[in-house]
N, C-alpha and C positions, 0 to 999 in steps of 0.2 A: 429575510429568511434567517432561521436559527439553525446552527449546527450543534448537536449534542455529542460531545466526544471527550476523550481523555488522550492527551498528547503522548502518553507512554505507548500508545497503540499506533503501529504503522498504518493500520487501516484508517484511523482517524486523521493521521498526518496526510494521507492522500488527499483528503478533502481540503485541508488547510493549504496544501501546495497548489492544487488546481485553482482554488479561489484566489490565491495570491497571483498566480501567473495570469489569470483572466481578469484580475482586478474586480472581483465580484464582492460587493458589500454584503456583510453577514455579521450576525452576532454569534460569538462562540460561547456556548454554555458548557462549563466543565462538569463532567460526570465522572466521579471517582469510582472506577471499576473495581479497584482493589478492596473497597469497602462496601461493595454491593449497590452502588448508585444506579446501575442499569436494571436493578430488580425491584425498584420501588413501584408502587401502584401507579403513580403519576407517569413514570417512564414507560411502564408496560402498556399504558393506554395509547401511547404513541407508537410503540414497537413491541408487540406481544412476544417477540423472540428474545427480548431482554438483552440486546447487544448494542454497543456503539460501533460505528457512528449512526446517527439518525438525523436526517434533514427534515426540518419543519418549514414548509413554504408559508408565504404571507397569508394564504387563505386557510391555513390549518392542516392542509394535507401533508402527509409524511412519506418519506422514502427511506428505506433502510438498505443495508448491504453496500459496502464501500464502493465497489465498482459500478453498481447501478447509480449511486449518487454522483460519482465523478463523470459518468457518461451523460447523465441528465444535465449537469452543469456545462459540459463541453459540447453538447449538440449545437450545431450551427456556428462553431468556432474552429480555428485552425487545429485545435487539439483532437478533433474528431473528423476523420476524412469524409469527403463526399462520395468518393468512389466505393461501389458496393464490395469489391474484392478487398480493398484496404480496410473497410469497416469490419469485414469478416476476420481479417488478420489481427486487428485490434482485439476483437473478441477472443480469438484464438490465444493470444498472449495473456489475456485476462483470465481465461479458464486455466491456462498453464500456471499462472500465479496462484490461483486458488487450490489447485489439485496437485501440482508438482513442485511448488516452491514454498509457499506459506506454511504448509503442514510440517515442513522440516526446519526451515530457517527461522520463521517466526516463533515456532513452538520451542526450539532450542534456545532462542534468545530469552523467551519468557522464563523458562526453567532456570537458566543461568543468571540472568540479570535481575529478575524480579522475585524469584523464589530462592536465590542463593545456592542453586544446585544441591537440593536436599538429597540425602542418601537414597531415599526411596524412589527418586526419579533419575538417578545417575545412569542407569541402564537405558532408560528411554532417551535421555539426552544424547548418549553416545550412539544410539541406534539412528538418530536423526542425521548424523553427519554424512553418511553415504548419500542419502537422498538429496540433501542440500547441495553437496558438491556436484552431483549429477545435474541439478537444475542450473547451477552457475556455469557448468561446462556448456550446456545447451545455449544459454544466453551468450556466452563468450564466442561461441562459434557463429552465431547470428551477427553479433556486433563486430566481428572481424570483416564482415562484408557490407554492413550498412551502419551509418552513424547512429541511428536509432533503431528500435526493434521493428518498426514498420517502415523502413526506408530512410529517407534523408531528413525527415521532419519529426519534431517532438510530438507525441500523441499521448493520450491517456493510457495507452499500453505501457509506455515508459514510466509514467507516474505510478501505475499499479505495481510495477516490479521494483522501482527505485525505493519505495517506502521501506521495505525490509532489507533490500540488498545493501543499501549504503550503511546499514548498521549490522550487517551480517557477522562482523567480528564479535559483537556482543553475544552471539550464539556459538562462538568458537570457530567460525568459518574465516580462515585467512583468504584474502583476495589476491595474494601474491601470484598465484598461478593463473590469474584471469586478467591479463593486461587490457583487453578490450572492454571488459566490464569496468575496470578502474577508469579508463578514458571516458567512458559513457557517464559514469558518476560525476566526473569533473565537468563534463559538458553540461549536464543538467544543473549542477550547482552554479555554473556561470550565467544562467538565465538572469536577465536584469530584474525580474520580479520574484526571484527565488526567495523562499523563506525556509529556514532550517527547522529541524525537529526540536521542540522545546524540552 
């Protein structure tokens, strides 16, 4: 299989980390999103939404959206629970990531790290801080009671949220007030098959 992505993106990093943890052979195809690499005709034929990551299977079928991809890779593995309630909890955290976490932490990171905090986006950047800290608070409260977001075992829910949380400082979010989040980050980084963000 081929993964089309750009490692500046936490959404792409999710796929890299899951593939490493599960030891899944794949070819990484770099797509430079800053220069419009996801908007070419060739890429749009695979993913009409024009976004990375995109997974191309051996038979040519494609899957887009990072959480859909990592769930596909994790089905029938320890990263995706068998129990229906726990499956729903994984999805709950993934929806939380997309609607309550990523729009604040990932966007602030992009504005600051990759755009250099331009004057015309400073107000937007500062407006992201409250929502991002609220998401970190919700995570910290959960991680005060469980080692991982869905209990005692690592799942794709953790990978979904780890991707941007572990680089939250790049968006101006200090993790000093979230001790359980910091412990969880260290726990994931200690996985024997861990791979860092490039």
